[in-house]
LOROZA-618152 format. One record per residue: residue in three letters; chain; x negated, y negated, z of N, C-alpha, C, O in turn. Coordinates in Angstrom, 3 decimals, m for minus. Each point is the difference from the previous one (the first is absolute). Last residue first. Example, Ala and Ser with C-alpha at 12.3 -4.5 7.8 and 13.67 -1.06 7.14 Angstrom:
2
R  rest  kette      n_c1      n_c2      n_c3     ca_c1     ca_c2     ca_c3      c_c1      c_c2      c_c3      o_c1      o_c2      o_c3
R   ser      A   m12.850     2.250     7.080    m0.820    m1.190     0.060     0.770    m1.090     0.730    m0.509    m1.108     0.169
R   ala      A     0.219     6.828    m0.239     0.890    m1.190     0.000    m0.900    m1.200     0.000    m1.036     0.019     0.665
// end
This chain:
189
R  rest  kette      n_c1      n_c2      n_c3     ca_c1     ca_c2     ca_c3      c_c1      c_c2      c_c3      o_c1      o_c2      o_c3
R   phe      A  m138.105  m107.818     8.906     0.991    m0.660    m0.862     1.382     0.078     0.591     0.954    m0.504    m0.592
R   ile      A    m6.417     0.568     2.392     1.319     0.616     0.135     1.006    m0.803    m0.828     0.081    m1.223     0.116
R   ile      A    m5.676     2.282     0.418     0.928    m1.007    m0.518     1.365     0.668    m0.065     0.173     0.989    m0.712
R   arg      A    m4.969     0.071     3.616     1.232     0.459    m0.655     0.822    m1.208    m0.442     0.213    m0.934     0.773
R   leu      A    m5.666     2.319     0.786     1.016    m1.014    m0.226     1.176     0.622    m0.727    m0.184     0.697    m0.998
R   gly      A    m4.444     0.973     4.340     0.805     0.001    m1.206     1.037    m1.102    m0.027     0.250    m0.668     1.004
R   ile      A    m4.988     3.396     1.383     0.853    m1.175     0.083     0.758    m0.077    m1.318    m0.556     0.270    m1.065
R   lys      A    m2.336     3.855     4.130     0.400    m0.737    m1.200     0.782    m1.251     0.354     0.494    m0.158     1.117
R   pro      A    m3.835     4.862     0.534     0.673    m1.225     0.439     0.321    m0.844    m1.227    m0.804    m0.066    m0.930
R   val      A    m0.016     5.490     1.041    m0.250    m1.281    m0.666     0.763    m1.138     0.670     1.227    m0.036    m0.090
R   leu      A    m3.156     5.515     0.269     0.762    m0.933     0.826    m0.346    m1.404    m0.489    m1.152    m0.425     0.090
R   thr      A     0.705     5.803    m2.149    m0.369    m1.410    m0.017     0.954    m0.802     0.872     1.218     0.135    m0.114
R   asn      A    m3.127     5.104    m1.651     0.870    m0.642     0.982    m0.456    m1.448     0.101    m1.180    m0.260     0.234
R   gln      A     0.415     4.510    m4.068    m0.323    m1.280     0.610     1.097    m0.427     0.965     1.189     0.078    m0.310
R   asn      A    m3.019     3.539    m3.797     0.478     0.136     1.370    m0.419    m1.239     0.788    m1.184    m0.218     0.260
R   pro      A     2.112     0.001    m5.575    m1.050     0.371     0.933     0.547     0.018     1.418     0.848    m0.819     0.356
R   lys      A     2.141     2.453    m1.592    m1.227     0.024    m0.780    m0.198    m1.365    m0.621     0.856    m0.436    m0.770
R   tyr      A     2.407     0.917     4.107    m0.455     1.386    m0.013    m1.313     0.141    m0.765    m0.920     0.689     0.441
R   thr      A     2.653    m5.112     2.331     0.026     0.576    m1.346    m0.603     1.394     0.073    m0.993     0.227     0.691
R   tyr      A     3.233    m4.240     2.794    m0.662     1.287    m0.142     0.126     0.419    m1.457     1.097     0.017    m0.556
R   tyr      A    m0.595    m4.851     3.831     0.203     0.774    m1.221    m0.788     1.301     0.068    m1.121     0.048     0.507
R   tyr      A     3.193    m4.575     2.618    m0.779     1.234     0.030     0.326     0.766    m1.278     1.172     0.181    m0.332
R   asp      A    m0.836    m5.684     2.153     0.472     1.123    m0.810    m0.938     1.186     0.193    m1.215    m0.164     0.107
R   val      A     2.707    m4.743     2.517    m1.016     1.028    m0.173     0.641     1.149    m0.759     1.061     0.493     0.380
R   gly      A     0.126    m6.201     0.042     0.193     1.378     0.411    m1.217     0.872    m0.178    m1.081    m0.459    m0.369
R   leu      A     4.065    m4.453    m0.385    m1.311     0.328     0.568     0.111     1.415     0.525     0.773     0.260     0.922
R   asp      A     2.254    m3.751    m4.427    m0.203     1.268     0.691    m1.446     0.135     0.457    m0.931    m0.205    m0.779
R   ile      A     4.914    m3.635    m0.812    m1.443     0.209     0.115    m0.203     1.237     0.869     0.463     0.048     1.140
R   gly      A     3.765    m2.311    m4.373    m0.429     0.803     1.138    m1.512     0.159    m0.028    m0.577     0.253    m1.058
R   val      A     4.906    m3.520    m1.230    m1.406     0.402     0.060    m0.229     0.835     1.261     0.502    m0.330     1.074
R   his      A     3.574    m2.122    m2.300    m0.312     0.792    m1.196    m1.436     0.506    m0.028    m0.474     0.463    m1.037
R   glu      A     2.425    m2.538     5.110     1.147     0.175    m0.899    m0.304     0.914    m1.188     0.711     0.980    m0.223
R   phe      A    m3.976    m0.024     4.043     0.650    m1.275    m0.246     1.099     0.251    m1.021     0.232     1.152    m0.366
R   asn      A    m3.654     1.964     3.894     0.995    m0.162    m1.059     0.581    m1.401    m0.016     0.343    m0.569     1.036
R   leu      A    m4.633     3.992     0.619     0.515    m1.326     0.295     0.919    m0.338    m1.162    m0.446    m0.082    m1.145
R   ser      A    m1.390     5.033     3.087     0.424    m0.892    m1.087     0.451    m1.317     0.594     0.762    m0.032     0.967
R   leu      A    m4.102     4.597     0.457     0.891    m1.085     0.384     0.317    m0.837    m1.229    m0.863    m0.246    m0.843
R   gly      A    m0.594     5.773     1.306    m0.458    m1.382    m0.023     1.062    m0.963     0.468     1.097     0.388     0.401
R   thr      A    m2.526     5.076    m2.344     0.591    m0.775     1.086    m0.542    m1.415    m0.089    m1.094    m0.233    m0.513
R   tyr      A     1.289     5.433    m2.424    m0.238    m1.430     0.116     0.634    m0.564     1.272     1.037     0.477     0.460
R   ala      A    m2.796     4.166    m3.715     0.767    m0.389     1.188    m0.387    m1.440     0.308    m1.171    m0.365    m0.097
R   gly      A     0.711     4.221    m4.389    m0.305    m1.200     0.760     0.901    m0.157     1.209     1.135     0.475     0.008
R   leu      A    m3.307     3.094    m4.295     1.000    m0.222     1.043    m0.412    m1.238     0.787    m1.190    m0.270     0.164
R   ile      A     0.159     2.994    m5.221    m0.395    m1.009     0.970     1.162    m0.192     0.969     1.158    m0.088    m0.410
R   ala      A    m3.141     3.993    m3.559     1.041    m0.621     0.822    m0.621    m1.069     0.891    m1.165     0.093     0.386
R   ser      A    m1.107     1.037    m5.161     0.286     0.701     1.245     1.103    m0.746     0.742     0.412    m1.090    m0.397
R   phe      A    m3.595     1.448    m4.663     1.155    m0.468     0.751     0.123     0.799     1.285    m0.364     1.174     0.050
R   gly      A    m4.151    m2.516    m3.409     1.139     0.878     0.173     1.109    m0.667     0.780    m0.036    m1.202     0.261
R   glu      A    m5.713     1.172    m2.035     1.269    m0.721     0.137     1.127     1.001     0.119    m0.126     1.155    m0.408
R   glu      A    m5.738    m1.929     0.362     1.146     0.880     0.246     1.234    m0.870     0.095    m0.040    m1.093     0.565
R   ser      A    m5.722     1.085    m2.093     1.279    m0.660     0.279     1.090     1.047     0.174    m0.085     1.114    m0.517
R   val      A    m5.679    m2.103     0.226     1.044     1.004     0.226     1.289    m0.748     0.317     0.025    m0.872     0.868
R   glu      A    m5.237    m0.061    m3.279     1.208    m0.543     0.609     1.038     1.117     0.099     0.217     0.746    m0.954
R   thr      A    m6.049    m1.690     0.246     1.257     0.718    m0.255     1.154    m0.663     0.740    m0.180    m0.753     0.957
R   gly      A    m4.840    m0.066    m0.893     0.630    m0.502    m1.226     1.296     0.723    m0.341     0.383     0.068    m1.168
R   leu      A    m3.616     0.240     5.022     0.148     1.112    m0.945     0.598    m0.449    m1.327    m0.050     0.729    m0.991
R   asn      A    m0.607    m3.814     4.601    m1.310     0.625    m0.178     0.051     1.176    m0.984    m1.021     0.341    m0.598
R   gln      A     5.050    m2.664     1.828    m0.879    m0.845    m0.809    m1.354     0.642    m0.239    m0.567    m0.160    m1.081
R   tyr      A     5.597     1.907     1.968    m1.315     0.339     0.553    m1.037    m0.716    m0.862    m0.386     0.491    m1.060
R   thr      A     5.860    m1.235     2.024    m1.106    m0.191    m0.930    m1.309     0.278     0.728    m0.359    m0.702     0.946
R   ile      A     6.015     1.642    m0.576    m1.265     0.037     0.729    m1.125    m0.062    m1.036    m0.085     0.841    m0.895
R   val      A     5.763    m1.755     1.343    m1.170     0.005    m0.871    m1.235    m0.045     0.894    m0.147    m0.905     0.821
R   ser      A     5.966     1.920    m0.666    m1.283    m0.226     0.661    m1.111     0.089    m1.030     0.059     0.799    m0.935
R   glu      A     5.655    m1.494     1.377    m1.133     0.199    m0.900    m1.275    m0.338     0.763    m0.155    m1.107     0.517
R   tyr      A     6.001     2.175     0.237    m1.337    m0.385     0.441    m1.020     0.250    m1.103     0.176     0.868    m0.854
R   asn      A     5.475    m1.386     2.268    m0.911     0.291    m1.098    m1.381    m0.497     0.427    m0.147    m1.155     0.399
R   asn      A     5.000     2.578     2.320    m1.253    m0.751    m0.041    m0.838     0.471    m1.186    m0.217     1.200    m0.167
R   leu      A     5.698    m1.209     2.099    m0.992     0.655    m0.843    m1.208    m0.917    m0.135     0.135    m1.175    m0.341
R   gly      A     3.688     1.412     4.567    m0.098    m0.258    m1.427    m1.099     0.794    m0.667    m0.448     1.031     0.502
R   ala      A     3.344    m2.889     4.423    m0.627     1.130    m0.684    m0.036    m0.307    m1.484     0.885    m0.670    m0.532
R   gly      A     0.058    m1.835     5.911     0.090     0.098    m1.446    m0.704     1.228    m0.526    m0.820     0.611     0.685
R   ala      A     2.828    m3.843     3.979    m0.685     1.186    m0.516     0.192     0.037    m1.502     0.946    m0.581    m0.533
R   gly      A    m0.420    m3.000     5.322     0.341     0.494    m1.324    m0.784     1.244    m0.351    m0.942     0.385     0.693
R   phe      A     2.525    m4.625     3.242    m0.678     1.267    m0.233     0.399     0.475    m1.379     1.088    m0.325    m0.476
R   tyr      A    m1.029    m4.827     3.317     0.476     1.049    m0.892    m0.881     1.247     0.045    m1.177    m0.045     0.359
R   trp      A     2.888    m4.889     2.101    m1.034     1.010     0.177     0.490     1.214    m0.769     1.050     0.559     0.319
R   ala      A     0.191    m6.148    m0.634     0.360     1.425    m0.035    m1.246     0.841     0.240    m1.097    m0.344    m0.441
R   phe      A     3.375    m5.197     0.381    m1.038     0.934     0.400     0.511     1.429    m0.114     1.163     0.273     0.298
R   tyr      A     1.466    m4.385    m0.990    m1.315    m0.375    m0.499    m1.100     1.035     0.229    m1.132    m0.199    m0.442
R   lys      A     5.882     0.804     1.659     0.066    m0.816    m1.202    m1.384    m0.249    m0.594    m0.150    m0.012    m1.222
R   ser      A     0.267     4.333     3.960     0.737    m1.227     0.270    m0.023    m0.820    m1.277    m0.463     0.476    m1.037
R   ser      A    m0.826     4.904     3.022     0.217    m0.971    m1.052     0.770    m1.192     0.517     0.942     0.138     0.781
R   phe      A    m3.641     5.041     0.117     0.489    m1.208     0.671     0.121    m1.064    m1.070    m0.885    m0.148    m0.843
R   leu      A     0.085     4.156    m0.995     0.330     0.503     1.324     0.557    m1.120     0.872     1.050     0.156     0.624
R   asp      A    m1.098     0.573    m6.013    m0.356    m1.010     0.999     0.465     0.478     1.363     1.195    m0.012     0.296
R   tyr      A    m2.597     2.944    m4.826     1.066    m0.310     0.945    m0.529    m1.016     1.004    m1.075     0.186     0.569
R   tyr      A    m0.117     2.140    m5.899    m0.358    m0.720     1.218     1.237    m0.190     0.865     1.123    m0.063    m0.500
R   gly      A    m3.430     3.053    m4.096     1.174    m0.388     0.771    m0.444    m0.638     1.303    m0.967     0.454     0.611
R   asn      A    m1.201     0.883    m5.968    m0.084    m0.308     1.422     1.372    m0.306     0.586     0.891    m0.496    m0.689
R   ile      A    m3.803     2.874    m3.755     1.341    m0.411     0.428    m0.050    m0.148     1.520    m0.329     0.946     0.715
R   ile      A    m3.761    m1.241    m4.634     0.507     0.511     1.273     1.422    m0.517     0.224     0.288    m1.168    m0.259
R   ile      A    m4.822     1.741    m3.354     1.402    m0.418    m0.004     0.629     0.670     1.218    m0.029     1.224     0.127
R   ala      A    m5.442    m2.468    m1.444     1.088     0.845     0.511     1.349    m0.672    m0.216     0.114    m1.225     0.009
R   his      A    m5.891     1.404    m1.095     1.233    m0.711    m0.343     1.150     0.911     0.411     0.013     1.184    m0.336
R   gln      A    m5.792    m1.758     1.080     1.245     0.736     0.206     1.181    m0.916    m0.329     0.016    m1.175     0.368
R   glu      A    m5.864     1.856    m0.889     1.188    m0.826    m0.202     1.223     0.884     0.169     0.035     1.141    m0.461
R   met      A    m5.662    m1.124     1.715     1.275     0.720    m0.033     1.109    m1.018    m0.194     0.095    m0.974     0.746
R   ser      A    m5.986     1.681    m1.160     1.197    m0.828     0.139     1.234     0.886    m0.113    m0.026     1.063    m0.620
R   ala      A    m5.929    m1.111     1.232     1.286     0.690    m0.114     1.139    m0.995     0.152    m0.115    m1.001     0.707
R   met      A    m5.678     1.791    m1.517     1.088    m0.982     0.116     1.313     0.746    m0.213     0.129     0.787    m0.938
R   thr      A    m5.701     0.227     2.174     1.304     0.517    m0.405     1.046    m1.063     0.252     0.051    m0.595     1.076
R   gln      A    m4.831     0.864     0.292     0.071    m0.229    m1.455     1.290     0.576    m0.574     0.035     0.489    m1.129
R   thr      A    m1.547    m0.772     5.868     0.243     1.273    m0.686     0.000    m0.115    m1.510     0.082     1.010    m0.700
R   leu      A    m0.837    m4.866     3.582    m0.820     1.089     0.535     0.132     1.280    m0.820    m0.995     0.676    m0.260
R   leu      A     3.684    m4.474    m0.793    m1.404    m0.268    m0.302    m0.898     1.139     0.466    m0.951     0.368    m0.690
R   ser      A     5.533    m0.172     1.735    m0.172     0.139    m1.451    m1.452    m0.227    m0.393    m0.525     0.699    m0.867
R   ser      A     1.913    m1.424     5.336    m0.148     1.431    m0.290    m0.178     0.238    m1.496    m0.653     0.968    m0.390
R   phe      A     1.311    m5.448     1.700    m1.210     0.528     0.634    m0.194     1.480    m0.322    m1.092     0.416    m0.389
R   leu      A     5.079    m2.678    m1.104    m1.190    m0.408    m0.734    m1.261     0.641     0.577    m0.850     0.474    m0.754
R   glu      A     5.744     1.868     1.097    m0.764    m1.063     0.647    m1.301    m0.260    m0.760    m0.634     0.927    m0.504
R   ser      A     5.010     0.974    m2.092    m1.007     0.441     0.976    m0.790    m1.193     0.529    m0.134    m1.030    m0.661
R   val      A     5.242     0.591    m0.865    m1.305     0.003    m0.652    m1.034     0.372     1.054     0.084    m0.448     1.144
R   thr      A     5.675     0.570    m2.109    m1.117     0.160     0.914    m1.279     0.031    m0.822    m0.053     0.642    m1.050
R   ala      A     5.769    m2.047     0.650    m1.310     0.218    m0.609    m1.059     0.073     1.087     0.039    m0.756     0.971
R   arg      A     5.804     0.775    m2.182    m1.085     0.029     0.989    m1.311     0.291    m0.722    m0.034     0.775    m0.955
R   glu      A     5.680    m2.214     0.107    m1.321     0.187    m0.576    m1.031    m0.068     1.120     0.010    m0.926     0.811
R   gln      A     5.765     1.676    m1.656    m1.164    m0.264     0.846    m1.284     0.262    m0.766    m0.102     0.957    m0.768
R   tyr      A     5.901    m1.809     0.404    m1.211     0.326    m0.753    m1.189    m0.390     0.870    m0.057    m1.118     0.512
R   asn      A     5.555     2.326     0.657    m1.262    m0.687     0.246    m1.086     0.492    m0.958    m0.156     1.203    m0.213
R   leu      A     5.822    m1.564     1.510    m0.917     0.706    m0.881    m1.283    m0.812    m0.011     0.016    m1.199    m0.279
R   glu      A     4.059     1.404     4.269    m0.742    m0.650    m1.082    m0.787     1.002    m0.825    m0.277     1.122     0.423
R   ala      A     4.101    m2.472     3.986    m0.506     1.071    m0.858    m0.674    m0.664    m1.193     0.471    m1.020    m0.502
R   arg      A     1.588    m0.218     5.890    m0.586    m0.398    m1.271    m0.442     1.251    m0.752    m0.468     0.965     0.606
R   trp      A     3.824    m2.684     4.005    m0.611     1.002    m0.875    m0.572    m0.649    m1.253     0.579    m0.943    m0.540
R   arg      A     2.151    m1.042     4.220    m1.366     0.250     0.459    m0.773     0.950    m0.906    m1.142     0.341     0.307
R   asn      A     5.120    m2.844    m2.459    m0.107     0.057     1.459    m1.452     0.197     0.402    m0.858    m0.805    m0.363
R   lys      A     0.600     1.375    m4.281     1.351    m0.120     0.530    m0.058     0.248     1.497    m0.507     1.025     0.455
R   gln      A    m2.795    m1.729    m5.278     0.095    m0.079     1.454     1.464    m0.165     0.392     0.705    m0.850    m0.543
R   gly      A    m4.277     2.490    m3.922     1.244    m0.551     0.504     0.058     0.100     1.511    m0.580     0.904     0.602
R   gly      A    m3.669    m1.194    m4.631     0.911     0.798     0.801     1.255    m0.731     0.380     0.258    m1.122    m0.436
R   ala      A    m5.661     1.403    m2.034     1.329    m0.588    m0.189     0.978     0.883     0.765    m0.082     1.227    m0.050
R   ala      A    m5.733    m2.215     0.032     1.220     0.806     0.149     1.241    m0.818    m0.316     0.005    m1.226     0.109
R   phe      A    m5.880     1.744     0.073     1.057    m0.825    m0.575     1.259     0.855     0.004    m0.014     1.129    m0.490
R   asn      A    m5.342    m1.147     2.926     1.331     0.553    m0.262     0.872    m1.035    m0.697    m0.088    m1.195     0.281
R   phe      A    m5.506     2.468     0.923     0.969    m0.983    m0.446     1.305     0.719    m0.302    m0.001     1.024    m0.683
R   met      A    m5.245    m0.304     3.281     1.311     0.508    m0.373     0.890    m1.163    m0.417    m0.013    m1.057     0.630
R   gly      A    m5.643     2.679     0.295     1.026    m1.025    m0.115     1.298     0.621    m0.459    m0.009     0.979    m0.745
R   gln      A    m4.624     0.802     3.403     1.034     0.330    m0.962     1.034    m1.117     0.025     0.564    m0.313     1.049
R   phe      A    m6.070     1.447     0.550     1.224    m0.776     0.124     0.945     0.337    m1.141    m0.407     0.170    m1.150
R   gly      A    m2.917     3.649     2.668    m0.140    m1.404    m0.352     1.319    m0.712     0.170     1.003     0.586     0.409
R   gly      A    m3.300     4.707    m1.155     0.406    m0.899     1.074    m0.256    m1.439    m0.397    m1.063    m0.333    m0.524
R   leu      A     0.559     4.800    m1.770     0.406    m1.249    m0.634     0.514    m0.971     1.057     0.889    m0.809    m0.265
R   asp      A    m4.022     5.510    m0.203     0.683    m0.861     0.959     0.270    m1.355    m0.649    m0.921    m0.778    m0.250
R   tyr      A     0.460     5.750    m2.073    m0.655    m1.309     0.089     0.828    m0.873     0.931     1.209    m0.149    m0.180
R   asp      A     0.025     4.659    m1.230    m1.037    m0.003     1.036    m0.806    m1.297     0.053    m1.022    m0.057     0.684
R   asp      A     4.850     0.303    m3.553    m1.025     0.968    m0.429    m1.206    m0.001     0.932    m1.141    m0.080    m0.456
R   val      A     3.903    m3.528     2.055     0.324     0.500    m1.337    m1.144     0.893    m0.447    m1.146    m0.447    m0.055
R   lys      A     3.380    m2.177     4.776    m1.059     0.821    m0.592     0.502     0.530    m1.332     1.120     0.500    m0.110
R   leu      A     0.167    m4.797     3.939     0.304     0.882    m1.120    m1.234     0.767    m0.473    m1.097    m0.554    m0.082
R   asp      A     2.498    m2.793     3.772    m1.029     1.033     0.140     0.177     1.070    m1.071    m0.216     1.184     0.259
R   ser      A     1.548    m6.807     0.380     0.381     1.353    m0.380    m1.168     0.964     0.206    m1.153    m0.346    m0.259
R   tyr      A     3.232    m4.764     2.005    m1.222     0.766    m0.242     0.412     1.441    m0.252     0.754     0.574     0.785
R   thr      A     2.286    m5.123    m1.924    m0.363     0.952     1.032    m1.337     0.636    m0.329    m0.537    m0.197    m1.090
R   leu      A     4.611    m3.872    m0.333    m1.380     0.437    m0.136    m0.313     0.937     1.159     0.365    m0.272     1.144
R   gly      A     4.204    m2.148    m4.115    m0.676     0.420     1.210    m1.407     0.478    m0.306    m0.355     0.228    m1.156
R   ala      A     5.377    m2.855    m0.846    m1.375     0.430    m0.207    m0.606     0.379     1.343     0.390    m0.527     1.042
R   asp      A     4.787    m0.441    m3.867    m0.875    m0.073     1.165    m1.372     0.568    m0.328    m0.185     0.713    m0.987
R   ala      A     5.571    m2.273    m0.993    m1.410     0.220    m0.328    m0.792    m0.069     1.302     0.242    m0.873     0.834
R   arg      A     5.312     1.265    m2.831    m1.002    m0.030     1.069    m1.383     0.219    m0.580    m0.188     0.810    m0.908
R   leu      A     5.845    m2.125    m0.175    m1.287     0.376    m0.567    m1.028    m0.164     1.103     0.074    m0.942     0.789
R   tyr      A     5.663     1.739    m0.678    m1.238    m0.714     0.297    m1.152     0.533    m0.843     0.046     1.110    m0.531
R   phe      A     5.913    m1.251     1.537    m1.174     0.544    m0.679    m1.226    m0.839     0.330     0.112    m1.176     0.346
R   arg      A     4.782     2.353     2.313    m0.860    m1.062    m0.535    m1.235     0.655    m0.609    m0.575     0.920     0.583
R   leu      A     5.921     0.264     1.281    m1.231     0.555    m0.541    m0.784    m1.141    m0.638     0.501    m0.690    m0.888
R   asp      A     2.999    m0.101     5.012    m0.153     0.067    m1.449    m1.329     0.639    m0.369    m0.989    m0.118     0.723
R   asp      A     2.390    m0.916     3.792     0.577     1.250    m0.486    m0.131     0.155    m1.506     0.227     1.088    m0.528
R   asp      A    m3.364    m3.779     4.300     0.849    m0.202    m1.159     0.518     1.352    m0.484    m0.789     0.912    m0.247
R   leu      A    m0.940    m2.985     5.213    m0.207     1.020    m1.013     1.045    m0.147    m1.095     1.193    m0.153     0.263
R   ser      A    m3.071    m2.480     3.910     0.826    m0.444    m1.118    m0.221     0.973    m1.142    m0.554    m0.361    m1.038
R   thr      A    m0.229     0.139     6.736    m0.254     0.604    m1.295     0.985    m0.505    m1.035     1.213    m0.014     0.211
R   gly      A    m1.682    m0.823     4.692    m0.264    m1.055    m0.971    m0.211     0.525    m1.400    m0.361    m0.761    m0.897
R   ala      A     1.208     3.775     4.497     1.071    m0.991     0.040    m0.202    m1.093    m1.030     0.972    m0.484    m0.582
R   phe      A    m3.930     4.350     1.734     0.784     0.002    m1.231     1.111    m1.038    m0.015     0.694    m0.129    m1.009
R   thr      A    m3.650     0.549     4.798    m0.861     0.031    m1.172     0.807    m0.117    m1.283    m0.394    m0.730    m0.909
R   val      A     2.642     1.134     5.051    m0.593    m1.328    m0.160    m0.844    m0.052    m1.263     0.032    m0.992    m0.729
R   thr      A     1.751     5.125     1.838     1.095    m0.920    m0.311    m0.536    m1.407    m0.226     0.410    m0.683    m0.938
R   pro      A    m3.404     4.084     2.390     0.372     0.135    m1.410     1.127    m0.943    m0.409     0.020    m0.483    m1.132
R   leu      A    m1.332     0.387     5.749    m1.021    m0.485    m0.914     0.359     0.199    m1.476    m0.153    m0.937    m0.784
R   ala      A     2.581     2.474     4.862     0.489    m1.196    m0.701    m0.989    m0.503    m1.040     0.374    m0.798    m0.859
R   cys      A    m1.417     4.479     3.722     1.141     0.392    m0.840     0.509    m1.182    m0.820     0.486     0.184    m1.116
R   leu      A    m3.917    m0.934     4.298    m0.507     0.813    m1.112     1.114     0.430    m0.946    m0.208     0.061    m1.211
R   ala      A     1.409    m2.390     5.139    m0.751    m0.892    m0.897    m0.543     0.764    m1.200     0.044    m0.501    m1.124
R   leu      A     2.094     2.975     4.526     0.981    m0.829    m0.703    m0.691    m0.928    m0.993     0.489    m0.185    m1.114
R   val      A    m3.232     2.712     3.968     0.659     0.873    m0.971     1.012    m0.782    m0.821     0.070     0.179    m1.216
R   cys      A    m2.118    m2.480     4.744    m0.982     0.298    m1.050     0.613     0.882    m1.088    m0.201    m0.251    m1.188
R   leu      A     2.808    m0.633     4.997    m0.162    m1.229    m0.771    m0.986     0.208    m1.146     0.228    m0.495    m1.103
R   lys      A     0.380     3.966     4.206     1.191    m0.130    m0.832    m0.101    m1.240    m0.877     0.425     0.028    m1.155
R   lys      A    m3.809     0.717     4.333    m0.103     0.956    m1.089     1.187    m0.128    m0.945    m0.161     0.081    m1.218
R   met      A     0.165    m2.676     5.144    m0.967    m0.499    m0.933    m0.134     0.926    m1.204    m0.115    m0.467    m1.133
// end
C-alpha cells in the first residue's frame, strides 16, 4: 500500500503538467489590478491607521511559466473619520511606485496557474497632517525603496487572464508592511 501511495505521489506532477499547453513564444500583456487593506501606518508619531487602496498598472512579457513586467503602483491612505473628529487632526498619505516584477507559475495548465513573484523598485511618498485646532499643516515627501512578494491563482483563457492573489509590500520610508488581497485582469497579445 505504501508503494502505491508513493507511486501516486510521484506521478502527480506528470498528471498535473500533462495537459499543459505552455507557449514557447514570447507573449506581451497589459495588467491592471486593485486591492484594499487595513494599514497601521504611522507618520510623525501620528497613527494613520485606516483603509488603504491600491491600484497597479503593468506591461510585461510572458514565456513558458515566466513573466517579467514593469509596474506602476498607486496607494493612498486617509485617517479614520472617528479618530479625526476626536483629535481634530486629519492625515493622508499618497504613494506612487515604479516596480520591476518577476513571476513564475509553480503549477500551470491551459486554464489555471498558481504563481509566485517578487519585485523591487522606487516609492515616492507624500504625507500631509492637518492640525485643525492649531490651524497648521505638516507635510513630508521623498523617495524610498519598495519590495514586494506575490502569490495567487490565475484563470487563463486565450487572450485574457484573471488574477486572484495576495501581495506583500515593504517600504523603508514610511516604514510600512502591507498585505493586500487583490483582483486583476491581464490582456495577453
